[in-house]
N, C-alpha and C positions, 0 to 999 in steps of 0.2 A: 064639146066638153071641156071644162075647164079643169086644168092640171097646174099642181103647185110642185116645183121642183126646188130641191134643197140640196147643194153639192159641197162636199168636202174634201181635203185631201189634195193629193199632187195634179200635176198637169194632165196627167192620164185620165184621170176622172173628169176634169174639166173638159177635155176632149169627147169623152164620153156623154156629157150633158149636152154638147153642141149635137151630137148624133140623136139624141133623145129628142131635142128641139127640132131638128130637120124632119124626124119621122112625123112627130106630131103636127108640124106645119103642113107636110104633105097630106095628112089626112084631116086638114083644115080643124085641128083642136087648138085650144087656145093656152098659153103659158101666162099664170097669173101670179102676181107677188104675195098674195095672202093665203093661207091655208083654210082659213074658215070658209072662204068663198068657193073653194075648189070642189070638184067631183071626185077626184083622186089626186093622192099624194105620194110623191116620190123623193126618197132619200137615198143620195149618192154616198155610201159610206167609206171611211178610212179606218184602219185599225193597225197602223204602222208600229204605234207604241202604245203602253198602257193608258197614258192621260187620254190619248185621242180616242181609244175605245170607250171610256169612260164618258168622254163627252157625247159619242154616237149614243150609248144606252141612254143618256139624259134626253137626247133628241127623240128617241123612240118613244119614250114615257110621255113626252109632250105631244107628239103627233098622235099617239094613240087617242089622247083624250079629245082631239078633234072629232073622231067618230067617222072619218071617211076611209073608204079603202087605202091601204098603204103598200106600196112597191118599194121594197129595200133592195137597192142595187150597191154596186162596188165591192169592195174586197170582203167586207163581212158576210156578205151574201153567199161567197163562194166557201169560207173556211170556219165560220161561226154562226150556222144556220139555227143549232140549238139554242144558243144563247139570244139570238134575235127572237125566236119564237117563244122563249120563256118571259118575254116582255110584250110581243104582240102575236098571240099563237096564229091568228089568221092572216099574218103578212104574207104577200107573194114576194118570192126571192129571186133575184136576176143577177146572176153571176157576171162578172167583166167580159169573158168571151162572148156572151150571148145577147149582148145589150141590144143587139138589133131585134130581139123578141119583144120589146117593149109594147109595141102595139097589139100583139097576139094576146099579151097579159092583160092591158087595158080593155080590151073587147071581150076578155073572158073565154078565150079559146083554150083548149087543151093543147099544151105546148109540148113538143118532143125538141129538146135544144139541140140545134145543129151549129157549128163554127161558120163563120163567114167573114170575109176580109172587111174590115171596118172602113177600108178606102172606097168600098162599094155601097156605102150607106148615104144618104142624104143628110146635109149638115145645115145649120142654121147659126150663123155667127152674129153676135149682138153687140161686139165691141170692135175696137180697131185693133184688138189682139185676138188672133187666132191660135188656139191649141189644137194640134194635129198629131194623131198616132201615126209612127212609122212602122210600128210592132207591137205584138201582144206577147206577154211572157218574157222568160229569160232563159239562157242557157245554162245557168249556174244555180247552186243552192247554198248561198252564204248561211252559215250555221245560226245566225240570228234573225233570218228574214222570213217573215209571214206572207210577204207580198208575192214571192215567186211561187207559193202554193196556191195562192188565190187566182194568179193570172195564167198560170201553166206554162208549158214549155214555150219556147221561142218560135213565133210565127211571123216573119218578115213580111211586108206587104209589098207588092210589085212598085218597082221604081216608077214607072210612067203613071201608076195609079196614085202615088204619093205627090207627084208632080201636079196631076190633074187636081187633087185635093187643094194644093196650094194655089192653083189658078182660080178654083171656086171661091176660097176665101179672099183672093184679091178682087174677083169681081164682085163680092159683097162688101167691099169697102175697107177690108181689113189692111193694115199697114205694117204690122208685125206679126210673123208666123213663128209659132214655138213648135218646133218638132220634138215630139216626145215618145219616150219608151222607157221600160223599166231600165234598160241598158242601151243608149243609142250605139254605142261603141261595138255592140253585137249585132247590129243590122246586116242582115244577109248571110251570117254566118252559119247557120243551119243547113244551108244549100249550098253556099261557096259560089253562088251565081252573082252576087253583087256584095257590096260593102258601103258603109257610111260615106267614105270618100267618093264612090261614084255617085252617090245620091246628091251629095253636096255639089260635086261639079256640074251635075244636071240643072241645078237651079239657074245656071247661066242662061237657060233657053227661055226663061221668064221674063216677060217685059215691065218696064214700069220702075217707081220707086217705093221700096218697101225694105224691110229689114227681117233677117232670119235668126233666131236663138236656137243654137243646139243644146238639147236636154243633157242630162246626166249620163256620163259613160264611165264604166268600171276600167281602173287603169290598165287591167290586163287586156282586155279587148280594144282599149285605144292604142296600146302598143302593138297590136296585132297588125294594124292597118295604119300606123302612124303617119307613114309618109303619103298614102293617099288621103287620109284626113287632112293633114296640113296642107296639102294642094286644094282641097276642096274648100277650105276657109278662105282661099284668095279673093273670092268675089266679094266686092266692097260692101254688098248689101247684107252679108253675113257678119253677125257681131262678132268681133273679136273677143271671144269668152269661151272658157271652158269649165265645165263642172265636173271635177275628178275626186269623187270622194276617197280619200285615203284611209279612213277610219280609225288607225291607230299608227303610231311610229315606232311600233315593236314587232319585230318579225314572227316571234312567237305568237304573238297574239292574232297577227295577220293569218298564220297558219291554221291557228284554231277557229278562227273566223270563216276559213276556206275562201279565202279572197285571192289567191293564185299568182300574187305578185309579192315583191320584196320592196322594204323603204327605198333601196337603191333604185329598184326598177321606177318607182313613183318619181323619185328625184331626176332620173334621166328623162322621163316624159315631160316632166315640167320644163326641163333645161331646152328640150326640143321645141316645145311651144313657144317659149320665150325667145329662143334664137331665131326662129321663123317670123314671130309677131310680137316684137319687144315690149308693146304696150297692152298686151291681152290681160284681160281679167281672169285671174285665177280663182274659181270658188272650189272649196273641199269641204268634206263633213268629218267629224271626228265622234266617236263612241266613247263616253267616259264610263269606267265601271264595269267593263265587260269582265265575265269571270275569269279569275287567277289574274287580274291586272295588278300588279305590284307597284310599288313606289318607283322602282326602277323602270319599270315598262311605261308609267305615266312620264317619267322624265325623259324617255326617248321620244315620246310624242312631244314634249316641250321643245326639245331640240331640233326635232324635224321641222316644226313650224317656225321656230325661229331661223331655221335655214332656208327654208323655202318662201317664207313670208306671203301666205295667200291673201289676195285682196279681201276674200270672204271665207268665213270659217263658221259652218253651222255644228254647234256643239249639242249633243244629245246624250243624256245620261241613259245608260242600257236598260233596256226593258225587256223583261223575258216574255216571249211571245208563245201562245199554244202552238204545238205540231211542230217546234223547231227544235234541232239538235242543242242549241245553246241553254233552252230551258232546264235541261236535265244536267248541265255541266256544274261539277263541284267547283268550289272556289268562289262562292259569290260574295261580292264586295259590299261592305256595309253602307247604308244610305247616307251617313253623315261623312263618310270618306268620299263617296262619289260626288256629293253635293259640294264638299271643299274643292276636289279636284275640278269639278266643272267651273267653280268661281274662279279659281286661279287661271284656269286656261282662257275663260272668258275675258278677264283682265288683260291677259297677255294679246289675244287676239284682237279686242278692240284698240289696243296700243298700236298692232302692226297695221290693222287697216286705216287707222287716222294717219299714221306716218306715211302710208302709200298715196292716201287720198291729198294730203296738203301738198304733195309734190306736183299736183296738177293744177295748182291755182297759177292764173295767168293763161293757161292753155286755151285753145279754141276747138269747139267741136261743132259738128252737125248734129243737133238733138232732134230724136223723133218723141213728139208730145205724145204720150199715152194715157194719161190719167189726171183727175182733179186731184190736186194737193191739200194740204191743210191751209186754213186762213187765206182763202182766196189765191191760192198758189196753184202751179201747174207742176206736173213732173213728168219728165221724159228721160230718155237713155241716149248716151253718146255711142259712138261706133264700137266702143268696147263694153257695151252694155253697163256702164256705170250710171246710176240713178242721180239726175240732177233737179234740183228745184228752182223754178223761175218765178219771178212774182208778176211777170206780165201775164194778161189772160191771152191765150193762144189757143185755137182749136185743137181737140184731140186728132191725132193723125197727121198734124202739121210738122215739117222738117224745118227746124229754125236753127240759124248761126248763133252760138251761144260762146261766151267768154266766161272761164271759171273765175268766181271772186272770193270764194270761200269754202270750207270743207269740214265735214263731220265724219265720225267713223263709219256711218252708213250711208252717206249721200254726199254730193257736191251741191254748191249754190253757184247759180250762174246769172248772167245778165244777157239778154238778147241784145246782138249788135246789128 
């Protein structure tokens, strides 16, 4: 059978796509690049913000016109089933925790959904970068977040099974492993039997040359096991990179978001990471225009970013999502106000990122080449996960010595030495 697979959204969705491909390969089915020639279509959806939802609805309309059986997976399949079926009434729905049932649906079986550790599913990796889930779901319920409802309560996968998944990826030729979860910092917290730091320290048992990127962690959960996480990052093969979404620099808004930490907590956590690893790359996220965000609240966010100076800041205008507490909150921010705040913050963060990157000119790194760039260039990552563009043609998966010769706000330019 020929299957067309289209994937959107976060690294967790990409990890689910690898499971789908692994299960298809096990049954000797073929994944093909065009929908028209396929027997079955699979759409892995994302619905994190309104614009993404609209793109998914557009793709549903396009794929419906192909006239082939359509399986809709990802977060929309869990929390927006009526919306999907308003466009494709006969679509088969496959929520994220049940991705392992894909073959049952393809084969037309009557399915009673059961949960299963994703670490126990076969996986097929077709790139040098391997996305791997270490857990499903979340411990918390941020007031704006629809994803926690789509993926359910936290279920952490056994440590040794995660390590075995990593070994499988390495055996298939992968060189960069991206550990993903809705909140990697909460790994193991539902049972207390393990934590993210333990998992990272266990990576030392794996042999060979590779890199590991640790995915997003809530500042609250990062702080809970901070000492262990800092120790776990010590392995030279783990990128000195941390993604800590602060979301706002205002404590009142953080409380309304149900984030469970304060601005000072965030600053303290960042200081500890930088104290242990001075060159660590800090990525954060900010939501602009959350209900009741005043000019003063926004100014607090500006002041926080000017203090912390993140290397990367992902800025998103607040988008009311169905089934969330924030959707019914009063104090909505006018669109033109949110756009102007977003513009101001983007200018500031671009300036901060550029200033941090130009300080790296002249430094030398061992860069892992991960993808083809633009205009015959290649792109890779430093030990701190900084993206580097090189003009030399080098095979993906290669480790090359590079000297940084130039910088832009979002990447470095290097020359192989």
